[in-house]
C-alpha positions as CSV (number, residue, x, y, z in Angstrom):
1,M,0.0,0.0,0.0
2,N,1.5,3.3,-1.0
3,K,1.9,5.9,1.6
4,I,1.6,9.6,1.1
5,V,4.2,11.4,3.1
6,L,3.4,15.1,3.9
7,S,6.4,17.2,4.9
8,C,6.0,20.6,6.4
9,C,8.3,23.5,6.9
10,V,8.2,26.5,9.1
11,I,8.3,29.8,7.2
12,P,10.5,32.2,9.1
13,G,8.5,34.9,10.8
14,L,5.2,33.2,10.1
15,L,4.5,32.2,13.7
16,G,5.4,35.6,14.9
17,A,3.1,37.2,12.4
18,Q,0.2,34.9,13.5
19,S,0.5,36.2,17.1
20,N,-0.3,39.7,15.9
21,R,-4.0,39.2,15.7
22,P,-6.0,41.9,13.9
23,V,-7.9,44.3,16.1
24,V,-11.6,43.8,16.1
25,G,-13.4,46.9,14.9
26,A,-16.4,48.5,16.4
27,A,-19.7,46.8,15.7
28,P,-21.6,48.4,12.8
29,S,-24.8,50.1,13.5
30,F,-28.1,49.0,11.9
31,A,-30.4,51.4,10.1
32,P,-33.9,49.9,9.9
33,P,-35.6,50.2,6.5
34,V,-38.2,52.9,6.0
35,M,-41.6,51.3,6.6
36,R,-44.9,52.4,5.2
37,T,-47.6,51.6,7.7
38,E,-51.2,52.4,7.3
39,T,-54.7,50.9,7.9
40,V,-56.6,49.6,4.9
41,N,-60.3,48.7,5.4
42,G,-59.5,48.3,9.1
43,L,-56.5,46.0,8.4
44,R,-53.0,47.2,9.5
45,T,-50.5,47.0,6.7
46,T,-46.8,47.5,6.6
47,L,-44.8,47.7,3.4
48,V,-41.0,47.4,3.8
49,P,-39.0,48.1,0.6
50,Y,-35.8,46.1,1.4
51,G,-32.8,44.7,-0.4
52,T,-32.0,44.4,-4.1
53,T,-32.9,40.8,-5.0
54,P,-36.1,40.9,-7.1
55,T,-38.3,39.0,-4.7
56,A,-40.6,39.9,-1.9
57,R,-42.2,38.1,1.0
58,V,-45.9,38.5,2.0
59,E,-47.1,37.5,5.5
60,L,-50.5,37.8,6.9
61,V,-50.4,37.6,10.7
62,I,-53.6,36.8,12.6
63,R,-53.6,37.2,16.4
64,S,-55.1,33.8,16.8
65,G,-53.6,30.6,18.2
66,R,-53.8,28.0,20.9
67,A,-54.0,30.6,23.6
68,T,-57.1,32.3,22.0
69,E,-59.1,29.1,21.9
70,L,-61.9,28.6,24.4
71,P,-61.8,25.5,26.6
72,D,-64.1,23.5,24.3
73,E,-62.2,24.7,21.2
74,T,-58.8,23.0,21.7
75,G,-57.3,22.2,18.3
76,L,-59.6,24.6,16.4
77,S,-56.8,27.2,15.6
78,Q,-54.7,24.5,13.9
79,L,-57.7,22.8,12.2
80,V,-58.8,26.1,10.7
81,A,-55.3,26.8,9.4
82,D,-55.1,23.3,8.0
83,Y,-58.3,24.0,6.0
84,L,-57.0,27.1,4.3
85,L,-55.3,25.4,1.4
86,E,-58.1,22.9,0.9
87,G,-60.2,25.3,-1.1
88,T,-62.0,28.6,-1.1
89,T,-65.6,29.5,-2.1
90,S,-64.3,30.2,-5.6
91,R,-61.6,27.6,-6.3
92,S,-60.5,24.2,-5.2
93,G,-57.4,23.2,-3.4
94,L,-55.9,21.9,-6.6
95,E,-56.6,25.2,-8.3
96,I,-54.9,27.0,-5.4
97,A,-51.8,24.8,-5.8
98,R,-51.7,25.6,-9.5
99,E,-51.9,29.3,-8.8
100,L,-49.1,29.0,-6.4
101,A,-47.0,27.1,-8.9
102,S,-47.7,29.8,-11.5
103,L,-46.6,32.5,-9.1
104,G,-43.2,30.8,-8.7
105,T,-43.6,30.6,-4.9
106,V,-40.4,29.8,-3.1
107,G,-40.9,26.2,-1.9
108,G,-43.9,25.7,-4.1
109,S,-46.5,26.7,-1.5
110,L,-47.6,29.0,1.3
111,A,-46.3,28.2,4.8
112,I,-49.1,28.4,7.4
113,T,-47.9,28.1,11.0
114,V,-49.9,28.2,14.2
115,G,-48.3,29.3,17.4
116,S,-49.5,30.1,20.9
117,H,-50.7,33.6,20.0
118,E,-50.6,34.0,16.2
119,T,-51.2,32.3,12.9
120,V,-48.9,33.3,10.0
121,I,-49.7,32.8,6.3
122,G,-46.5,33.5,4.4
123,G,-44.8,33.1,1.0
124,E,-42.2,34.6,-1.2
125,V,-42.3,35.2,-4.9
126,L,-40.7,37.2,-7.7
127,S,-41.3,40.9,-7.5
128,E,-43.8,41.0,-10.4
129,S,-46.0,38.3,-8.7
130,V,-46.4,40.1,-5.4
131,P,-49.9,41.7,-6.1
132,R,-51.2,38.3,-7.2
133,L,-49.8,36.6,-4.1
134,V,-51.5,39.3,-1.9
135,A,-54.8,38.5,-3.7
136,L,-54.4,34.8,-3.1
137,V,-53.5,35.2,0.6
138,G,-56.6,37.4,1.0
139,E,-58.8,34.8,-0.7
140,I,-57.7,31.8,1.3
141,A,-57.7,33.7,4.6
142,L,-61.1,35.3,4.2
143,R,-63.1,32.8,2.1
144,P,-62.2,29.2,3.0
145,A,-64.9,26.7,1.8
146,F,-64.8,24.5,4.9
147,D,-66.1,21.6,2.8
148,S,-67.2,18.5,4.7
149,I,-65.0,16.1,2.6
150,P,-61.6,17.0,4.1
151,L,-62.8,17.2,7.7
152,E,-62.3,13.6,8.7
153,R,-58.8,13.5,7.1
154,L,-57.7,16.7,8.7
155,R,-59.0,15.7,12.2
156,A,-57.2,12.4,11.9
157,N,-54.0,14.1,10.9
158,L,-54.2,16.6,13.7
159,Q,-54.9,13.8,16.2
160,R,-51.7,11.9,15.1
161,R,-49.6,15.1,15.3
162,S,-51.0,15.6,18.9
163,Q,-49.8,12.3,20.1
164,V,-46.5,13.4,21.5
165,T,-43.8,10.8,21.9
166,A,-40.5,12.5,21.1
167,P,-38.5,12.9,24.4
168,A,-37.7,16.6,23.7
169,T,-41.4,17.4,23.3
170,V,-42.4,15.3,26.3
171,A,-39.9,17.1,28.5
172,A,-40.9,20.5,27.2
173,N,-44.6,19.8,27.8
174,K,-43.8,18.7,31.4
175,V,-41.8,21.8,32.1
176,N,-44.7,24.0,30.9
177,E,-47.1,22.0,33.0
178,L,-45.0,22.6,36.1
179,L,-44.2,26.3,35.5
180,F,-47.4,27.5,33.9
181,P,-50.2,25.2,35.0
182,H,-53.5,25.5,33.1
183,D,-52.0,27.8,30.5
184,P,-54.4,27.5,27.5
185,A,-51.5,27.5,25.1
186,D,-50.5,24.1,26.5
187,R,-53.8,22.3,26.0
188,I,-53.5,19.2,23.7
189,P,-56.6,18.3,21.7
190,S,-58.0,14.9,22.6
191,A,-59.8,12.5,20.2
192,R,-63.1,13.4,21.9
193,T,-62.5,17.2,21.5
194,L,-61.5,16.8,17.8
195,G,-64.3,14.5,17.1
196,S,-66.8,17.1,18.3
197,I,-65.5,19.8,15.9
198,D,-67.8,20.3,13.0
199,R,-68.1,22.8,10.2
200,I,-70.2,25.1,12.3
201,A,-67.5,25.3,14.9
202,L,-64.9,25.9,12.2
203,R,-66.9,28.8,10.7
204,R,-67.6,30.3,14.1
205,F,-64.0,30.3,15.1
206,H,-62.9,31.7,11.8
207,S,-65.5,34.5,11.9
208,R,-64.3,35.5,15.4
209,E,-60.6,35.3,14.8
210,Y,-59.9,36.1,11.2
211,V,-60.9,39.7,11.4
212,A,-59.1,43.0,10.7
213,A,-58.8,44.0,14.3
214,R,-56.6,40.9,14.9
215,A,-54.6,41.0,11.7
216,H,-51.5,42.6,10.2
217,L,-50.3,42.2,6.6
218,Y,-46.6,42.6,5.9
219,V,-44.8,42.9,2.5
220,A,-41.0,43.1,2.5
221,G,-38.5,43.0,-0.3
222,V,-38.5,44.5,-3.8
223,F,-41.9,45.4,-5.2
224,D,-44.1,48.0,-6.7
225,A,-45.5,49.7,-3.7
226,N,-48.5,51.3,-5.5
227,A,-49.5,48.1,-7.2
228,V,-49.2,46.2,-3.9
229,A,-51.3,48.8,-2.0
230,S,-53.9,48.6,-4.7
231,A,-54.0,44.7,-4.4
232,I,-54.3,44.9,-0.6
233,R,-57.3,47.2,-0.9
234,A,-59.0,44.9,-3.3
235,A,-58.2,41.6,-1.6
236,F,-59.2,42.7,1.9
237,A,-62.1,45.0,1.2
238,G,-64.6,42.5,2.7
239,M,-62.6,41.6,5.8
240,P,-64.9,42.1,8.8
241,L,-63.5,44.5,11.4
242,G,-64.3,42.3,14.4
243,T,-62.8,42.9,17.9
244,A,-59.2,43.0,19.0
245,A,-57.6,40.0,20.8
246,D,-57.3,40.2,24.6
247,L,-54.2,41.9,26.0
248,L,-51.2,39.7,26.6
249,P,-50.9,38.1,30.1
250,S,-48.6,39.5,32.8
251,T,-44.9,39.0,32.1
252,Q,-44.0,38.7,35.8
253,P,-41.9,35.6,36.5
254,R,-43.5,32.9,38.5
255,A,-41.8,31.1,41.4
256,V,-42.8,27.5,41.6
257,V,-41.2,25.7,44.5
258,L,-39.7,26.7,47.9
259,D,-37.2,23.8,48.1
260,T,-33.8,25.0,46.9
261,S,-32.3,21.4,46.8
262,P,-32.3,19.8,43.3
263,V,-35.7,18.3,42.5
264,V,-35.7,16.1,39.4
265,H,-39.0,15.2,37.6
266,L,-38.2,11.9,36.0
267,I,-40.4,10.6,33.1
268,D,-39.7,6.9,32.6
269,R,-38.7,5.8,29.1
270,P,-37.8,2.1,29.6
271,N,-34.7,0.9,27.9
272,A,-33.9,4.3,26.4
273,T,-30.2,4.6,25.7
274,Q,-30.2,8.3,26.0
275,T,-31.7,10.7,28.6
276,R,-33.3,14.0,27.6
277,I,-32.3,16.8,30.0
278,H,-34.4,20.0,30.3
279,V,-33.5,22.5,33.0
280,A,-35.7,25.6,32.9
281,F,-36.3,28.9,34.7
282,P,-39.3,31.2,34.2
283,V,-38.1,34.7,33.0
284,V,-39.6,37.9,31.7
285,D,-40.8,38.6,28.2
286,Q,-39.3,40.6,25.4
287,N,-41.0,43.8,26.6
288,H,-39.2,43.8,29.9
289,P,-35.8,45.7,30.2
290,D,-34.1,42.6,31.7
291,H,-34.8,40.5,28.6
292,L,-31.9,41.9,26.6
293,V,-29.6,41.0,29.4
294,L,-31.1,37.5,29.6
295,N,-30.4,37.2,25.9
296,Q,-26.7,37.8,26.5
297,L,-26.7,35.4,29.4
298,N,-28.1,32.8,27.0
299,V,-25.2,33.4,24.5
300,L,-22.6,33.4,27.3
301,M,-23.9,30.1,28.7
302,G,-25.0,27.9,25.8
303,S,-25.8,29.4,22.4
304,V,-22.4,29.0,20.6
305,Q,-19.5,26.5,20.7
306,T,-17.4,28.7,23.1
307,S,-20.3,29.2,25.5
308,R,-19.6,27.9,29.0
309,I,-22.0,25.0,29.2
310,I,-21.2,23.8,25.7
311,A,-17.5,24.1,26.2
312,N,-17.7,22.1,29.4
313,V,-20.4,19.5,28.8
314,R,-19.9,18.8,25.1
315,E,-16.3,19.8,24.3
316,R,-14.4,19.0,27.5
317,R,-16.5,16.2,29.0
318,G,-18.0,14.7,25.9
319,Y,-21.3,14.1,27.6
320,S,-23.6,15.4,24.9
321,Y,-23.5,16.3,21.2
322,N,-26.4,18.8,21.3
323,I,-26.4,20.4,24.7
324,S,-27.4,24.1,24.4
325,S,-29.4,26.9,26.0
326,R,-32.1,29.0,24.6
327,L,-34.8,31.5,25.4
328,I,-38.1,29.9,24.7
329,R,-40.3,32.9,24.1
330,R,-44.1,32.9,24.6
331,P,-46.2,35.8,25.9
332,G,-46.5,35.4,29.7
333,G,-44.7,32.1,29.6
334,T,-41.1,32.8,28.5
335,T,-38.4,30.4,29.9
336,W,-34.6,30.2,29.8
337,A,-33.7,26.5,29.3
338,I,-30.7,24.2,29.0
339,Q,-31.6,21.2,26.8
340,G,-29.8,18.3,25.4
341,D,-29.5,14.5,25.1
342,V,-26.9,12.5,27.0
343,N,-26.0,8.8,27.2
344,R,-27.9,7.3,30.1
345,E,-24.8,6.2,32.0
346,V,-23.6,9.9,32.3
347,T,-27.0,11.4,33.1
348,S,-26.2,12.2,36.7
349,A,-22.7,13.5,35.9
350,A,-23.9,15.7,33.0
351,L,-26.7,17.2,35.1
352,R,-24.3,18.1,37.9
353,E,-22.0,19.8,35.4
354,I,-24.9,21.8,34.0
355,L,-26.0,23.0,37.5
356,G,-22.4,23.6,38.4
357,E,-22.0,26.0,35.4
358,L,-25.1,27.9,36.6
359,Y,-23.6,28.3,40.1
360,R,-20.2,29.3,38.5
361,V,-21.7,32.2,36.6
362,V,-22.5,33.8,39.9
363,S,-19.2,33.2,41.5
364,E,-17.2,33.8,38.3
365,P,-19.0,36.5,36.3
366,P,-17.7,37.1,32.8
367,S,-14.9,39.7,32.4
368,A,-15.5,42.7,30.2
369,E,-13.4,41.0,27.5
370,E,-15.3,37.7,27.6
371,L,-18.6,39.5,27.5
372,G,-17.4,41.8,24.8
373,G,-16.6,38.9,22.5
374,F,-20.1,37.5,22.8
375,Q,-21.6,41.0,22.3
376,R,-19.7,41.4,19.0
377,F,-21.0,38.0,17.9
378,M,-24.5,39.0,18.8
379,S,-24.3,42.3,17.0
380,G,-23.1,40.7,13.8
381,G,-25.6,37.9,14.1
382,N,-28.6,40.3,14.6
383,I,-27.6,42.2,11.5
384,V,-27.1,39.0,9.4
385,E,-30.5,37.8,10.6
386,M,-32.2,40.9,9.3
387,A,-30.4,40.8,6.0
388,T,-33.4,39.1,4.2
389,S,-37.0,39.9,3.8
390,R,-37.9,36.8,5.8
391,G,-35.5,37.9,8.6
392,I,-36.7,41.4,8.9
393,L,-40.4,40.3,9.0
394,E,-39.6,37.8,11.8
395,Y,-38.3,40.7,13.8
396,L,-41.2,43.0,13.0
397,R,-43.8,40.3,13.9
398,Y,-42.0,39.4,17.1
399,L,-41.7,43.0,18.2
400,E,-45.3,43.8,17.5
401,L,-46.5,40.7,19.5
402,Y,-44.9,42.2,22.6
403,G,-45.9,45.8,21.9
404,E,-42.4,47.1,21.0
405,D,-41.7,50.1,18.9
406,A,-40.0,48.3,16.0
407,P,-38.1,51.3,14.4
408,R,-36.8,52.5,17.8
409,Y,-35.9,49.0,18.9
410,L,-34.0,48.1,15.7
411,S,-32.2,51.4,15.4
412,T,-30.8,51.1,19.0
413,L,-30.3,47.3,19.0
414,V,-26.5,47.3,18.5
415,A,-25.9,50.1,20.9
416,N,-28.1,48.5,23.6
417,V,-26.3,45.1,23.2
418,H,-22.9,46.8,23.9
419,A,-24.3,48.8,26.8
420,V,-24.8,45.6,28.9
421,R,-22.0,45.2,31.6
422,P,-20.9,42.1,33.5
423,A,-22.6,43.6,36.6
424,D,-25.9,43.6,34.7
425,L,-25.6,39.8,34.1
426,G,-24.8,39.2,37.7
427,R,-28.0,41.1,38.8
428,V,-30.1,39.2,36.3
429,V,-28.7,35.8,37.4
430,R,-29.4,36.6,41.0
431,T,-32.9,37.7,40.1
432,Y,-34.1,34.9,37.8
433,I,-31.6,32.0,37.8
434,R,-32.3,30.9,41.4
435,P,-32.7,27.4,42.7
436,E,-36.3,28.0,44.0
437,R,-37.4,29.0,40.4
438,R,-35.7,26.0,38.7
439,V,-37.5,23.1,37.1
440,I,-35.6,20.0,36.1
441,V,-37.2,17.4,33.9
442,L,-35.5,14.2,32.6
443,V,-36.9,11.7,30.1
444,G,-35.0,8.4,30.2
445,D,-34.7,4.9,31.6
446,A,-35.6,5.3,35.2
447,A,-34.2,1.9,36.2
448,A,-30.8,2.9,34.9
449,I,-30.5,6.5,36.1
450,E,-32.7,6.9,39.2
451,G,-30.3,5.3,41.7
452,E,-27.3,7.6,41.1
453,L,-29.6,10.7,40.8
454,S,-31.2,9.9,44.2
455,T,-27.9,10.2,46.0
456,W,-27.8,13.9,45.6
457,A,-31.3,15.0,44.3
458,R,-34.9,14.4,45.1
459,V,-36.4,12.4,42.3
460,V,-40.2,12.8,41.6
461,R,-42.0,10.4,39.3
């Protein structure tokens, strides 16, 4: 077998030159695009001329979701959304699909997503097709046929999707149950509830929720503003005004337990070779001043490869390939969470390392240099995220949901990121990342992991 021998040589002066690292420049500022916002037939509209690529994105946001359902309506928000591409009063689902294909929609269809507090109908097309896409979005949102034929299939599909088995979802649902009991956004439709939904219920929910007072239409990208404005007026002329959605719930954090010793809620998954770890703390929403600092804590602890938890648990210990932290945002129910999968034999050790890093951030706060490096990363990342029409609309939707002034927030975002100091992180950690606010949920093989866990934590099953 032939061997390839690689020789190397040291170029004089090269190592010395490498030690002279370039100086990192100041973070660039971000100037938000000029937005044209007005009300058309009672519908709020925002046009955002943005970028140079000849495409544009259209998104209709309805303030309707799982949290707006009444107790006997669980599943209706998703079922109504699933119906939208099945056909309207003037064309079939097949005809809608052909229209989308003729528009050259990116991905070949509209994306319709349902969250806790909003439903988003969105798609992206070439610039010349934007008025036609606006017309189609208006048609499917305002005039769904709600034919009886798809109902059985759509109910069955939703029932299958509601049968949660993935460990990550099981753990997340348990965390929400513990932190925010009886939150309507966490209700899961049962077979009985879905079976009772008929076309009358669908139409009643649609008539109440899909109204101008609860809607906002966004268009971002390169487009003819006058042609798009004209298409909006025509497409949404018949949209009923309706009533606005209820105000968002309180964003005050919720303490759950008084016991400061580790309490582990263990969900048995017999013979599982891995354990899902989910450690969560209730925190404040986007519209609270501390949220920006929490965002930086998240990056410092577990959002990138050099973050403390990832560097320890994944890189140094090798306990998990996907351990990370994130802010899971939901109005009135935002959490900061550390999540990941570990081999079952290192479950106890991995969890102790995670908790140890949380204690260490109090005793060893980041230096200005360490924090500054993450701040530069965040500033650049925020600007990159807003470089596309999809990205800028995600920011605008998110800020509106929490009542933020989008132009002011975006224009000061970079400066505000760099205004956070290590002392601010210390204060936020002492306020929110406290043992009595913590919830720990594990999904794994109880027979294999409970014994070692019980030597230092109280296990609840």
